[in-house]
C-alpha positions as CSV (number, residue, x, y, z in Angstrom):
1,X,-1.8,-12.2,-10.4
2,X,-2.3,-12.5,-6.5
3,X,0.4,-13.0,-4.1
4,X,1.3,-14.2,-0.9
5,X,1.6,-11.7,2.1
6,X,5.0,-12.5,2.7
7,X,5.3,-11.6,-0.5
8,X,4.6,-7.8,0.9
9,X,6.0,-8.1,4.3
10,X,9.4,-9.3,3.4
11,X,10.3,-6.2,1.9
12,X,11.5,-3.4,4.2
13,X,8.3,-0.8,2.6
14,X,8.2,2.1,5.0
15,X,4.0,1.4,5.4
16,X,5.0,-1.6,7.9
17,X,5.2,0.9,10.6
18,X,1.8,2.9,10.4
19,X,-0.4,0.4,9.9
20,X,0.1,-1.7,12.9
21,X,-3.7,-2.0,13.6
22,X,-4.5,-2.0,9.8
23,X,-5.5,-5.6,8.4
24,X,-3.5,-6.5,5.0
25,X,-6.3,-7.4,2.9
26,X,-4.5,-8.2,-1.0
27,X,-1.2,-8.2,-2.1
28,X,-1.0,-8.3,-5.9
29,X,1.7,-8.3,-8.7
30,X,1.0,-5.9,-11.0
31,X,2.1,-6.3,-15.0
32,X,4.3,-3.8,-14.7
33,X,7.7,-5.2,-15.5
34,X,10.7,-1.9,-16.3
35,X,13.5,-0.5,-15.4
36,X,14.8,0.9,-11.5
37,X,13.7,4.1,-13.1
38,X,10.5,3.9,-14.3
39,X,8.3,3.7,-11.1
40,X,7.1,7.2,-11.5
41,X,5.7,6.1,-14.4
42,X,3.5,3.1,-12.6
43,X,2.6,5.9,-10.2
44,X,2.0,8.6,-13.2
45,X,0.1,5.6,-15.1
46,X,-2.6,4.8,-11.6
47,X,-3.2,8.0,-10.4
48,X,-3.7,10.1,-13.8
49,X,-5.9,7.2,-16.0
50,X,-9.5,6.1,-14.5
51,X,-9.0,2.0,-14.7
52,X,-11.9,1.4,-13.3
53,X,-13.6,2.9,-16.4
54,X,-11.4,0.9,-19.1
55,X,-11.8,-2.5,-17.4
56,X,-14.5,-4.7,-17.8
57,X,-18.7,-4.8,-17.6
58,X,-19.3,-7.1,-14.4
59,X,-16.0,-5.0,-12.9
60,X,-17.5,-1.7,-14.0
61,X,-21.2,-2.2,-13.3
62,X,-20.4,-3.4,-9.4
63,X,-18.5,-0.1,-9.4
64,X,-21.8,1.3,-10.0
65,X,-23.4,-0.9,-8.2
66,X,-21.3,0.9,-5.3
67,X,-21.5,4.2,-5.3
68,X,-25.5,4.1,-5.8
69,X,-25.7,2.7,-2.8
70,X,-22.8,4.3,-1.2
71,X,-25.1,7.6,-2.3
72,X,-28.2,6.5,-1.1
73,X,-27.3,5.0,2.3
74,X,-24.5,7.6,2.2
75,X,-21.7,5.7,3.0
76,X,-19.2,8.5,1.4
77,X,-20.5,12.0,2.6
78,X,-18.2,14.6,3.0
79,X,-18.3,13.6,7.0
80,X,-17.0,10.5,6.2
81,X,-13.3,12.1,5.1
82,X,-10.8,12.2,5.8
83,X,-11.0,16.6,7.6
84,X,-11.8,17.8,10.4
85,X,-14.3,16.8,12.7
86,X,-14.0,12.6,11.1
87,X,-14.6,9.8,13.0
88,X,-10.8,9.0,12.3
89,X,-7.4,10.5,12.0
90,X,-5.6,10.3,9.0
91,X,-2.2,8.1,9.1
92,X,-0.2,11.5,7.7
93,X,-0.5,12.0,11.9
94,X,1.8,8.8,11.9
95,X,4.2,10.0,9.3
96,X,7.6,10.2,10.9
97,X,9.7,13.3,10.3
98,X,11.7,12.2,6.8
99,X,8.8,10.7,4.9
100,X,6.5,14.7,6.2
101,X,9.2,16.2,4.0
102,X,8.9,14.0,0.1
103,X,6.0,14.6,-1.7
104,X,2.6,13.6,-0.4
105,X,2.4,12.2,-3.9
106,X,-1.1,12.9,-6.6
107,X,-4.6,12.3,-5.3
108,X,-6.7,10.3,-7.5
109,X,-10.3,8.7,-7.2
110,X,-11.5,9.2,-3.4
111,X,-7.6,7.9,-2.2
112,X,-5.4,10.8,-0.5
113,X,-2.0,10.8,-0.9
114,X,0.4,9.8,2.0
115,X,4.0,9.8,0.9
116,X,5.7,8.7,-2.2
117,X,9.3,8.4,-2.4
118,X,11.7,6.6,-4.7
119,X,9.7,3.3,-4.4
120,X,7.1,3.7,-2.8
121,X,3.9,4.9,-2.8
122,X,0.7,5.1,-0.7
123,X,-2.7,6.4,-0.2
124,X,-5.6,6.1,2.1
125,X,-9.5,6.7,1.5
126,X,-12.5,6.5,4.4
127,X,-16.0,5.9,4.4
128,X,-18.9,4.6,6.8
129,X,-17.7,1.3,5.8
130,X,-14.0,1.2,6.1
131,X,-10.4,2.7,6.8
132,X,-8.5,1.5,3.5
133,X,-4.6,2.4,2.5
134,X,-3.9,1.4,-1.4
135,X,0.2,0.3,-1.0
136,X,1.8,0.4,-4.9
137,X,5.8,-0.7,-4.6
138,X,8.4,-0.7,-7.4
139,X,9.7,-4.0,-6.3
140,X,13.1,-5.4,-7.8
141,X,13.7,-9.3,-8.5
142,X,17.3,-11.7,-8.7
143,X,16.8,-11.0,-12.1
144,X,17.6,-7.6,-12.0
145,X,14.3,-6.7,-13.8
146,X,11.5,-4.2,-11.5
147,X,7.8,-4.8,-11.6
148,X,4.5,-3.0,-9.2
149,X,3.6,-4.8,-7.1
150,X,0.3,-3.5,-5.1
151,X,-0.8,-4.4,-1.3
152,X,-4.7,-3.2,-0.1
153,X,-4.6,-2.8,3.5
154,X,-8.3,-2.0,5.2
155,X,-9.8,-1.4,9.2
156,X,-13.2,-2.2,9.3
157,X,-15.9,0.4,10.8
158,X,-17.3,-1.7,13.6
159,X,-19.4,-5.3,12.6
160,X,-20.8,-3.7,9.7
161,X,-17.9,-3.0,7.8
162,X,-16.2,-6.4,9.0
163,X,-19.5,-8.0,7.3
164,X,-19.1,-5.8,4.3
165,X,-15.8,-6.3,3.9
166,X,-15.8,-9.6,4.0
167,X,-19.9,-10.2,1.7
168,X,-17.5,-8.0,-1.5
169,X,-14.6,-9.4,-1.0
170,X,-14.9,-12.8,-3.8
171,X,-16.0,-10.7,-5.9
172,X,-13.5,-8.3,-5.8
173,X,-11.3,-11.1,-6.3
174,X,-12.9,-12.9,-8.8
175,X,-13.8,-9.7,-11.5
176,X,-12.3,-6.4,-9.7
177,X,-9.3,-6.2,-9.5
178,X,-8.7,-9.1,-12.6
179,X,-9.7,-6.7,-14.9
180,X,-8.4,-3.8,-13.2
181,X,-4.7,-5.2,-13.5
182,X,-5.4,-6.1,-17.3
183,X,-6.1,-2.6,-17.9
184,X,-4.0,-1.7,-16.6
185,X,-1.4,-3.9,-18.2
186,X,-3.2,-2.8,-21.8
187,X,-2.1,0.6,-20.8
188,X,1.1,-0.1,-20.2
189,X,2.1,-2.2,-22.9
190,X,0.6,1.1,-25.1
191,X,2.6,3.4,-23.4
192,X,6.1,1.5,-24.0
193,X,9.1,1.2,-25.5
194,X,12.0,-0.4,-26.0
195,X,14.5,0.3,-23.7
196,X,17.2,2.2,-25.7
197,X,14.2,4.7,-27.0
198,X,12.3,5.5,-24.0
199,X,13.2,8.6,-22.7
200,X,15.2,11.9,-23.4
201,X,18.5,12.8,-20.9
202,X,18.1,15.5,-18.4
203,X,22.5,15.4,-17.6
204,X,21.8,18.8,-15.2
205,X,23.5,20.1,-12.0
206,X,22.4,18.9,-8.6
207,X,24.5,20.7,-6.5
208,X,22.6,23.7,-7.9
209,X,20.0,24.6,-6.3
210,X,18.5,27.3,-8.7
211,X,19.3,24.1,-11.4
212,X,17.3,21.7,-9.7
213,X,14.3,23.5,-9.4
214,X,14.1,24.6,-12.6
215,X,14.0,20.6,-13.6
216,X,11.3,20.1,-11.0
217,X,9.3,22.5,-12.6
218,X,9.9,20.8,-16.0
219,X,9.5,17.1,-15.0
220,X,5.8,18.1,-13.5
221,X,5.2,19.7,-17.3
222,X,6.4,16.2,-18.4
223,X,3.4,13.9,-17.7
224,X,3.9,12.1,-20.2
225,X,7.5,10.7,-18.5
226,X,9.4,11.4,-21.6
227,X,12.1,13.0,-20.0
228,X,15.1,11.1,-17.4
229,X,17.1,13.3,-15.4
230,X,20.9,12.1,-14.3
231,X,22.8,15.2,-12.4
232,X,26.1,16.0,-14.4
233,X,28.4,14.0,-10.8
234,X,26.9,10.5,-11.3
235,X,28.8,8.0,-13.2
236,X,26.6,7.6,-16.0
237,X,27.3,11.2,-16.9
238,X,30.4,10.6,-17.7
239,X,30.3,7.9,-20.0
240,X,27.4,9.9,-21.5
241,X,30.0,12.5,-22.2
242,X,33.0,10.9,-21.9
243,X,34.2,13.1,-25.4
244,X,34.1,15.8,-23.4
245,X,36.3,17.5,-20.3
246,X,34.5,17.2,-16.9
247,X,35.3,21.3,-17.0
248,X,32.9,21.6,-20.6
249,X,30.1,18.2,-19.0
250,X,30.0,20.8,-16.0
251,X,29.8,23.8,-18.0
252,X,26.1,23.7,-19.5
253,X,23.9,21.4,-19.1
254,X,22.6,18.3,-21.6
255,X,19.7,16.7,-22.5
256,X,19.9,13.2,-25.4
257,X,18.3,12.1,-27.6
258,X,17.2,8.3,-27.3
259,X,19.4,7.7,-30.8
260,X,22.7,9.0,-29.1
261,X,22.2,12.9,-30.2
262,X,22.9,15.6,-27.9
263,X,22.1,19.4,-27.6
264,X,24.0,21.7,-24.7
265,X,22.9,25.1,-23.6
266,X,20.3,26.8,-25.1
267,X,20.4,25.0,-28.3
268,X,18.8,22.5,-26.2
269,X,15.8,24.4,-25.0
270,X,14.0,24.4,-28.2
271,X,14.1,20.3,-28.1
272,X,13.6,20.2,-24.7
273,X,10.4,22.6,-24.4
274,X,9.1,20.9,-28.3
275,X,8.6,17.8,-26.1
276,X,6.7,19.0,-23.2
277,X,2.6,19.4,-23.6
278,X,1.1,22.4,-24.9
279,X,5.4,22.8,-25.8
280,X,5.6,23.1,-29.8
281,X,4.8,27.2,-29.9
282,X,7.2,28.2,-27.1
283,X,9.8,26.0,-28.8
284,X,9.3,27.0,-31.9
285,X,9.4,30.7,-30.3
286,X,13.2,29.4,-29.0
287,X,14.0,28.2,-32.1
288,X,13.3,31.3,-34.5
289,X,15.8,33.4,-31.7
290,X,18.4,30.8,-31.7
291,X,21.4,34.2,-30.6
292,X,18.6,35.1,-27.9
293,X,17.8,32.0,-26.4
294,X,21.7,31.2,-25.7
295,X,22.3,34.7,-24.8
296,X,19.2,34.4,-22.3
297,X,20.2,30.6,-21.7
298,X,23.9,32.2,-21.1
299,X,22.9,34.6,-18.8
300,X,20.5,33.0,-16.5
301,X,23.7,29.9,-16.3
302,X,25.6,32.8,-15.0
303,X,23.7,34.5,-12.4
304,X,22.4,31.4,-11.1
305,X,23.6,32.1,-7.9
306,X,22.0,35.3,-7.4
307,X,18.8,33.6,-8.6
308,X,18.8,30.6,-7.0
309,X,18.1,33.4,-3.2
310,X,14.9,33.7,-4.8
311,X,13.5,30.8,-4.5
312,X,12.9,29.7,-0.7
313,X,15.1,27.2,0.9
314,X,11.9,24.9,1.2
315,X,11.1,24.8,-2.6
316,X,15.1,24.0,-3.3
317,X,14.4,20.7,-1.3
318,X,11.3,19.3,-1.8
319,X,12.4,20.5,-6.1
320,X,15.7,18.2,-5.3
321,X,13.2,15.1,-3.3
322,X,11.1,15.5,-6.4
323,X,14.0,15.1,-9.0
324,X,15.9,12.8,-7.5
325,X,12.6,10.1,-7.7
326,X,12.4,10.2,-10.7
327,X,16.0,10.2,-10.8
328,X,15.1,6.4,-9.3
329,X,18.0,7.5,-6.1
């Protein structure tokens, strides 16, 4: 559903400070209802799929025509991009210091990602007709629910760009965007599950740099977003582990299944690795030698301070940002 511009401009998105010389072209509500921690799933769904390919025949035809015309007229050549010698500068040059430190986010199709936070993702594209920005936010409603919201900013390239954008506007709004949104809705529903059966919860020590870095590696492997990290220092972790003493809670990491089954320490490794793409063989190895697996885990846990010094400070900082973004805070 197309929204009024104020549905976007009234929210405290960081993108507002970067696009003062761009025109807000469209704002759309995305058919992706969910909880506060599902923004990363939306980003993954958009960036990993080809929504245009799965859209209607009319929309696919329009995309095919656009790319063919662009190829013939040289609209999308390397010299029109954001690299050196380009006619335009990337908006990354405008990012404030704190946004330069967060993960840039995934690139997809012709778009280059600018930044990714816990509730915002922005990506840009440029060609001979315009410089465009796609912004996706995770917007809360008064009911406490969340859903995606997409805004499109455009800076046309001269009179030709203005005329081109005006000419394609009806096709975008009446055919292309509605078709893509229907495809996104189908993909979102197909990947959805009942609220209590969606994630395996990983309880980790958020004050441990090595633990956070290792978890970040696993979360990057977790392309289906089956894992939800929760720091052991959070109230939610205490509620999930209320049968353990505080010392027992902090003595290990824990994996909790969607049905509430708990595994801790080395015993949790086969379960965790088995959830990841291509991880079944490694999981079988961990399960085949449980004693060795547990000893290996305890050795790493006992030497984590020393091992942490081998991980660069910048890598640990980026890992922390990534895990916190997945954690939804």
